[in-house]
N, C-alpha and C positions, 0 to 999 in steps of 0.2 A: 504494500500500500504506500503510495507516494506521500511525502511529507509536504504540507503546505506551509508557506510562510507569508503571513500578512506582514512583510518585513519592512522595517525602516520608516514607513510613512503612515501614521495614524492620525486621525482628525483630533485637533484641539480647537474648539470653537471659541470665537471671541464675541462676547456680549450676546444679547438675545436675538440679534438680527441674523446670526449664522452666516453672514456674508463674507467674512474673512476667515481664512483657515491657517492655523499654525500647524507645524509638523513635529511629531514626537516619535522618537525611535522606539520601535517595539517589534515583537514577532508573535503573530497570531495564527493559530492552527485552525483555520476555518475557511469555508468557501461561501460563495454567493450565487444564487440562482439568477440567470439572465432570461427573464420573460420578455416577450416582444409584442404583447397585445396592447399596443398603443399606436396612435397615428401621429404622435408628436415626439417620438423617441429619437435620440441621437443615432447616427449611423453606427453600424457594427465596428467600424474602424475607430470611431470616437469612444465607443464603449470599451473596446479592448484597451485602448490607451488609458481610460479611466481606471480600469482594473489594475493596470501596470503602475499608474501614478500612485495609487493607494496601496500598492504591494499586495493586492489580492491574488493569490496564487492558484485558486481553483474556481472553476466555473461549471455550473450545471446548465446544459442546454436541453430544452424540452423536445426539440426536433432538430434534424440535421440541416439547419439553415445554411445554404451555400455561402451567403455573404458573411455570416458570422465565422464560418469555418475558414474562409479565405483570409479574413482579418486576423484569425488566431495563428496563422502560420508563423512559426519562429518566435512566438510570444513567450514561450516557456510557461504558459498557463496550463495547468492540468485540467482536462476536460472530461466531464461525464456527458455523454450524448444519448438522447432518447429516440426510440422508435415510436412514432405516433400510434395512438390506440386504433385509429381508423385504418392503419396499414396492416394490422396484425392478421385479419382474416385471409388476405391474399398471400401474405408471407408464410403463414402456417401450412400452406398447400404443399410446399416442396423445398428441398435443399437448394435447388436452382434459384428459386425466388429469393431466398435469403442471400445466396451468393451474389445475386444481382444487386440487392440492396447494399451489401457490404462493398462491392466493387464501385458503386456510385458514391456512397456517402462516407465511407471510412478509408478505404484503401488509398485514394489519392492524397490523403493527408498524413499517412503514417510516418513519413520521414520528417514532417514539420510540426506535428501536434502530438502531445502526450495525452493519449486517451486513458483515463482511469477506469471508466465503466461504460458499458452500453446497457441502457435500461430498456427492457422490453415491456412497454406499456406503463402508464401512469395512473395509479388508483383505479385499476380495471378489475381488481379482485376484491370482493365478490362482484359478479356481474355476468351478463350473458356472454361476454367476449373473453372471460377469464380463462377459458380452456384453450385459447390460442397461445397463451403465454409460454407454457412449457415446450411445445414443439418448436417455436421460434427460438427459444433459448438453446435448445439442443442443437438446432441447425447452426446457430451462431457459434456455439462452443466448438463444434467440429471445425469450422473455419479457423478459429483461433488456435486450436490444437494442431491442425495441419500446417499452420504457418508459424508455429512456436511463438505465439503472441500471448504468453502467459501473464504479462503485465496488465492486460485488459480483462476486466472482470465482467461477466454477463450477469445481470440481475434484473429485478423488477421493483416497482415502487408500490407500496401499499399504504393506505391511510387507516385511521382509527375505525373506519367502517368495516374493516376486516375482522375486528375483534367483537366477539359476541359477549365476552366477559372481560372487564378490565379492572375490577375492584373486588377484593384487594389484589395488588399486583401479582402475588403468587398464584392466584386463581385465573390469571389471564388465559384466555382461550379464543381461538378463531371461531367465527360462525361456522355452522355445519357446511355451508357452501364453500366458504374460503378454505376450510380444513381439507376438503377433498382435493382442492387444487394445490394447496401449499404442501401437502404430503408428497407430491411429486416434485415440486420445485426445490424444497429445502435439501433433500439428499444431493441433488445436482450441485447446489451451492456449496455444500460441505465437501464434495469430492474435489472441487476446484479452488477451495479457499476463498470463495466469493461471498460477500455480505448480502443480507437482505436490506433493501432501502425502505425506510419508514418515515412517513410524514407525521410530525408531532407538534400539535398546536394547543397548548394550554389555554390560549385565548378563547377558543370556541367552547371549551368546557366551562370556563368562567362566565362567558357571555350568556350561555344557556341557563345558568343557575348561579347568579352572583351572590345569592343569599347563603347557599351551602358550600360553594367553591370559593374559598376566601382568596382575596387578591394577593396577599402575601405568599400563599401557597402556589399561585399561578405565576408569580413574578420572581421567584427565587429569593424572596426577602423574609421568609419566616425564620425566626430565631430559635424555635424549638420544634420537635417533630409534630407533624400534623396528622400523619397516618402511621400507625404501628402495625406491622404485618409480621407476626411471629417475632423473631429476633431482629427484624430489619426495620429501621426508622426512616421515614420519608419526610424530608423538609420541603420538597417541591414536587409539583405535579408532573414536571418533565421527567424526572427520574422514575416516578411511579408508572408513567405511561410506557417508557422504554422497557422497564422491567416486566410490565404486563405483556408486551410483545415478545420478550425473551421467553417468558413462561409459556406463552402460546406456541412459540416455535418448538420448545422442548417437547410439547405434547404431540407433535406430528413429525418427529424425526429430525428436528433442527437444533439439538442440544449443543452442538459445537459450532453453530453458525454465528458469525458476527453481524452487527447491524451498523448501518450508516444512516444518520438522520439527514434525509434528503431535502427536507424543508422544515423550518420552524421560524416563527416571527410573530409580530403583533402589529395590527393596523393602527395608523396614526389618525384616522378619521373614519366617519361613516356610521358610527353607532353611539353618538352622544358622548357622555362622560366616560364610557368604557374604552373609547378609542381616541386618545389624545397623543400628541407628539411626546409628551412627558412619559406616558405609560409605555408607548412603543420604545422610546429610548431606554427606559429602565429595563424592560424585558430583554432587549437585544444586548445591552451592556452586560447584564447578568448572565445571559445565555453564553456570550463570548467568554466571560470569566469562568463559568462552570465548565465549558468544554475545554478551554486551554489549561485549566488546572489539572486535567487528566485524572480527576478523582474517580471517574467511572460512575457507577450507580451502586446502590446498596447491594443489589444481587451480584454485580460484577465490579467490586471495588478496584480502583486502579486500572480499569480497562480503558484502552484508547477508543474514543468514539469520534469517527470522522463525521463532520456536520456541515450543513449549508444553511445560511440565512435566506429566507424568502422575503424580499426579492431585491434586486438591484434598483428597480424603478417603480414608481407609481404608474399604473397602466390604465389608460382611460377607455380602452375597449373591452375591459373585463366587466362583469355585471355591476350594476350600480350598488353603492354601499361600500362595505369594508373591503371587498375584493379589489377595489381600485387604489387602495391606500396602504399596501404593505411595503412600499419601496423605501430603501435607504436614501434614495436620491429622487429629486424631481426630474422630469425630462430635460430640463436645462442643465442637468448635472450638478446642481447645487444640493447639498445635503438637506434632508427633511428635518433632522434633529441631530443632536450630538450623539455620536456613537461612543465616544470616550470623554 
């Protein structure tokens, strides 16, 4: 697993205007998702330069956008690239179909881009198309094996919707539908040392029940355990969710699989007092601190967790409300709030 460095250039914001940026030397082991659902976003070349300016060493792409991939050539940014959900039915038909996808979207860039992961579908399990994931993963893995490309890990991305039980964390279990699919996927991941990618959003749990899900538990600010699960003490909902996924994985043959947090973040607007720049900044600062501390989770203390913030920009073509306000940056490339 490649090591990311948000090295050397970290935001230090001056006054409330956030219009001036000072630079503080640091090294941060985290990535940022690059979503493109906006009609006012900077060009991919500008975006790649922004990643480089701030020392962001990992990027998650949701699909193989040719302009983005061209801009990434020679950038030394590690890339996780996604296969679109809508492409899976046609790709699952044959090895030749996946060979063609790889030849078009990955092979031309192998000498110039470091690919960390190829993600087969995003939040598609459970769902009617979930059964396409495993055959496409198997076809991709054959390509990588044949070409000795062991550094590229094939995986998929699942959300909390895949969990039928999440509380307490030790009781974590996939839904019946998800279990039937994950029982085939997780052994393949274990064989190749590939992680399962999971999207973890304490914000949505808090927003759905702010009376019972306390803000300090959602934002990493609790000073005493909020949930006691046997001998394990949970101070934050993020750890509890990750450990619920791990427990679910253990129940369907994934006891030795690692996880990558492919998305986490907090919206800065769109839902009243629950979504302010201050709350978003607090969450992401604490998320960064938690990940970079390499403390792991109560179930896997000291375990390395690769993680990505969602997202680089506010995207105005996403659904109205909070979905448009997860960005660290405005489309004009000015920061939305202090990250540090």
